[in-house]
One Martini backbone bead per residue (centre of mass of N, CA, C, O) as a GRO file, in nm:
protein
  182
    1UNK     BB    1   1.362   0.611  -2.385
    2UNK     BB    2   1.189   0.301  -2.431
    3UNK     BB    3   0.962   0.111  -2.304
    4UNK     BB    4   0.739  -0.124  -2.172
    5UNK     BB    5   0.410  -0.187  -2.059
    6UNK     BB    6   0.456  -0.452  -1.866
    7UNK     BB    7   0.487  -0.257  -1.591
    8UNK     BB    8   0.184  -0.179  -1.631
    9UNK     BB    9  -0.125  -0.133  -1.523
   10UNK     BB   10  -0.388  -0.229  -1.710
   11UNK     BB   11  -0.608  -0.045  -1.575
   12UNK     BB   12  -0.458   0.221  -1.585
   13UNK     BB   13  -0.418   0.233  -1.885
   14UNK     BB   14  -0.715   0.210  -1.976
   15UNK     BB   15  -0.800   0.479  -1.816
   16UNK     BB   16  -0.588   0.643  -2.029
   17UNK     BB   17  -0.636   0.502  -2.327
   18UNK     BB   18  -0.457   0.202  -2.309
   19UNK     BB   19  -0.567  -0.110  -2.405
   20UNK     BB   20  -0.288  -0.179  -2.566
   21UNK     BB   21   0.027  -0.276  -2.473
   22UNK     BB   22   0.161  -0.348  -2.755
   23UNK     BB   23   0.119  -0.012  -2.848
   24UNK     BB   24   0.285   0.064  -2.590
   25UNK     BB   25   0.492   0.311  -2.452
   26UNK     BB   26   0.752   0.389  -2.217
   27UNK     BB   27   0.824   0.686  -2.029
   28UNK     BB   28   1.133   0.754  -1.843
   29UNK     BB   29   1.171   1.067  -1.667
   30UNK     BB   30   1.358   1.371  -1.641
   31UNK     BB   31   1.364   1.723  -1.539
   32UNK     BB   32   1.525   2.049  -1.632
   33UNK     BB   33   1.635   2.358  -1.550
   34UNK     BB   34   1.850   2.571  -1.738
   35UNK     BB   35   2.135   2.782  -1.764
   36UNK     BB   36   2.276   2.596  -2.009
   37UNK     BB   37   2.427   2.490  -2.299
   38UNK     BB   38   2.648   2.212  -2.366
   39UNK     BB   39   2.785   2.243  -2.669
   40UNK     BB   40   3.037   2.025  -2.621
   41UNK     BB   41   2.804   1.770  -2.593
   42UNK     BB   42   2.699   1.776  -2.875
   43UNK     BB   43   2.591   1.537  -3.140
   44UNK     BB   44   2.294   1.642  -3.200
   45UNK     BB   45   2.050   1.821  -3.416
   46UNK     BB   46   1.701   1.933  -3.390
   47UNK     BB   47   1.414   2.038  -3.557
   48UNK     BB   48   1.118   2.130  -3.375
   49UNK     BB   49   0.764   2.069  -3.426
   50UNK     BB   50   0.477   2.118  -3.218
   51UNK     BB   51   0.142   2.001  -3.225
   52UNK     BB   52  -0.123   2.081  -3.013
   53UNK     BB   53  -0.429   1.934  -3.002
   54UNK     BB   54  -0.721   2.040  -2.952
   55UNK     BB   55  -0.878   1.864  -2.698
   56UNK     BB   56  -0.610   1.674  -2.648
   57UNK     BB   57  -0.333   1.422  -2.652
   58UNK     BB   58  -0.220   1.528  -2.916
   59UNK     BB   59   0.077   1.509  -3.122
   60UNK     BB   60   0.255   1.682  -3.381
   61UNK     BB   61   0.566   1.579  -3.524
   62UNK     BB   62   0.862   1.769  -3.629
   63UNK     BB   63   1.178   1.610  -3.702
   64UNK     BB   64   1.482   1.785  -3.820
   65UNK     BB   65   1.779   1.742  -3.899
   66UNK     BB   66   2.078   1.886  -3.876
   67UNK     BB   67   2.186   1.831  -4.181
   68UNK     BB   68   2.153   1.507  -4.178
   69UNK     BB   69   1.862   1.338  -4.257
   70UNK     BB   70   1.564   1.221  -4.165
   71UNK     BB   71   1.260   1.276  -4.096
   72UNK     BB   72   1.036   1.284  -3.805
   73UNK     BB   73   0.701   1.179  -3.842
   74UNK     BB   74   0.422   1.234  -3.596
   75UNK     BB   75   0.164   1.079  -3.412
   76UNK     BB   76   0.071   1.144  -3.072
   77UNK     BB   77   0.011   0.984  -2.752
   78UNK     BB   78  -0.033   1.099  -2.423
   79UNK     BB   79   0.014   0.983  -2.072
   80UNK     BB   80   0.014   1.022  -1.727
   81UNK     BB   81   0.103   0.802  -1.477
   82UNK     BB   82   0.326   0.994  -1.369
   83UNK     BB   83   0.580   1.210  -1.320
   84UNK     BB   84   0.789   0.989  -1.466
   85UNK     BB   85   0.546   0.857  -1.641
   86UNK     BB   86   0.466   0.752  -1.982
   87UNK     BB   87   0.235   0.706  -2.214
   88UNK     BB   88   0.278   0.585  -2.567
   89UNK     BB   89   0.179   0.654  -2.899
   90UNK     BB   90   0.243   0.597  -3.259
   91UNK     BB   91   0.249   0.754  -3.583
   92UNK     BB   92   0.410   0.719  -3.878
   93UNK     BB   93   0.487   0.954  -4.138
   94UNK     BB   94   0.458   1.087  -4.436
   95UNK     BB   95   0.479   1.388  -4.575
   96UNK     BB   96   0.199   1.406  -4.701
   97UNK     BB   97   0.033   1.328  -4.440
   98UNK     BB   98   0.154   1.539  -4.253
   99UNK     BB   99   0.055   1.789  -4.428
  100UNK     BB  100  -0.242   1.750  -4.381
  101UNK     BB  101  -0.255   1.751  -4.066
  102UNK     BB  102  -0.100   2.037  -4.030
  103UNK     BB  103  -0.355   2.195  -4.179
  104UNK     BB  104  -0.613   2.076  -4.018
  105UNK     BB  105  -0.514   2.084  -3.732
  106UNK     BB  106  -0.598   2.214  -3.422
  107UNK     BB  107  -0.360   2.439  -3.269
  108UNK     BB  108  -0.042   2.458  -3.091
  109UNK     BB  109   0.287   2.576  -3.118
  110UNK     BB  110   0.617   2.439  -3.092
  111UNK     BB  111   0.962   2.553  -3.085
  112UNK     BB  112   1.281   2.369  -3.127
  113UNK     BB  113   1.591   2.265  -3.009
  114UNK     BB  114   1.743   1.936  -3.019
  115UNK     BB  115   1.988   1.801  -2.800
  116UNK     BB  116   2.214   1.558  -2.825
  117UNK     BB  117   2.403   1.399  -2.606
  118UNK     BB  118   2.625   1.250  -2.475
  119UNK     BB  119   2.656   0.953  -2.345
  120UNK     BB  120   2.522   0.783  -2.058
  121UNK     BB  121   2.487   0.588  -1.817
  122UNK     BB  122   2.150   0.485  -1.853
  123UNK     BB  123   2.123   0.753  -2.043
  124UNK     BB  124   1.935   1.000  -2.219
  125UNK     BB  125   2.035   1.320  -2.330
  126UNK     BB  126   1.838   1.633  -2.337
  127UNK     BB  127   1.816   1.947  -2.504
  128UNK     BB  128   1.593   2.226  -2.494
  129UNK     BB  129   1.567   2.501  -2.731
  130UNK     BB  130   1.364   2.754  -2.727
  131UNK     BB  131   1.143   2.923  -2.943
  132UNK     BB  132   1.009   3.208  -2.969
  133UNK     BB  133   0.802   3.267  -2.716
  134UNK     BB  134   1.022   3.063  -2.551
  135UNK     BB  135   1.259   3.202  -2.545
  136UNK     BB  136   1.523   3.095  -2.307
  137UNK     BB  137   1.432   2.822  -2.280
  138UNK     BB  138   1.579   2.540  -2.084
  139UNK     BB  139   1.563   2.189  -2.133
  140UNK     BB  140   1.607   1.885  -1.960
  141UNK     BB  141   1.639   1.526  -2.038
  142UNK     BB  142   1.606   1.201  -1.890
  143UNK     BB  143   1.627   0.880  -2.021
  144UNK     BB  144   1.486   0.552  -1.929
  145UNK     BB  145   1.433   0.206  -1.888
  146UNK     BB  146   1.426   0.244  -1.562
  147UNK     BB  147   1.379   0.343  -1.237
  148UNK     BB  148   1.664   0.286  -1.105
  149UNK     BB  149   1.847   0.474  -1.266
  150UNK     BB  150   1.683   0.727  -1.217
  151UNK     BB  151   1.715   0.747  -0.917
  152UNK     BB  152   2.055   0.732  -0.949
  153UNK     BB  153   2.059   0.999  -1.096
  154UNK     BB  154   2.247   1.281  -1.158
  155UNK     BB  155   2.253   1.588  -1.201
  156UNK     BB  156   2.352   1.799  -1.407
  157UNK     BB  157   2.588   2.080  -1.415
  158UNK     BB  158   2.370   2.278  -1.610
  159UNK     BB  159   2.165   2.299  -1.386
  160UNK     BB  160   1.925   2.440  -1.160
  161UNK     BB  161   1.652   2.247  -1.160
  162UNK     BB  162   1.398   2.038  -1.087
  163UNK     BB  163   1.073   1.968  -1.301
  164UNK     BB  164   0.918   1.693  -1.307
  165UNK     BB  165   0.671   1.786  -1.087
  166UNK     BB  166   0.617   2.036  -1.294
  167UNK     BB  167   0.354   2.090  -1.512
  168UNK     BB  168   0.469   2.371  -1.649
  169UNK     BB  169   0.709   2.199  -1.813
  170UNK     BB  170   0.517   2.109  -2.026
  171UNK     BB  171   0.411   2.124  -2.339
  172UNK     BB  172   0.109   2.172  -2.291
  173UNK     BB  173   0.160   2.420  -2.097
  174UNK     BB  174   0.347   2.599  -2.265
  175UNK     BB  175   0.153   2.647  -2.508
  176UNK     BB  176  -0.071   2.799  -2.331
  177UNK     BB  177   0.118   2.969  -2.087
  178UNK     BB  178   0.413   2.952  -2.103
  179UNK     BB  179   0.654   3.075  -1.909
  180UNK     BB  180   0.706   3.049  -1.598
  181UNK     BB  181   0.647   3.232  -1.303
  182UNK     BB  182   0.810   3.239  -0.991
   0.00000   0.00000   0.00000
């Protein structure tokens, strides 16, 4: 779930490289390391490939629904406002423009299956099942419209522990350093 940047301090957003709040969305979320994927709760799955562009905060994402549905192709820029809040702006791309960027931009890729779970009151719950070098890593995230429902949200029953404040479990860190060793 994405909120709007009108609850974010304009000077702080500007310092993070987001000068126009009308083009900025806010992600409010928590993340957990999972012991398993609750397959009986999955309502939709998509195959995601993220290219983290070297030397930037840019990510080129290819999200293709498994089964039916159009792909979601976009170039995004994210910056952490705090551990629970991210500013994001995106450009949605047609296949041909996406293909040009995917071949020209230098960076490292992460592949994962993103499982959208049955809706919960006040939260969208997603589980990422990583592929390739990160195989075996399963992370859940809950996205919220506002900080209040986030604070009241109880951890799902299939998680091991919360990793929201551990930067080693962000995509940018995982793509560079792999699965954290505890």
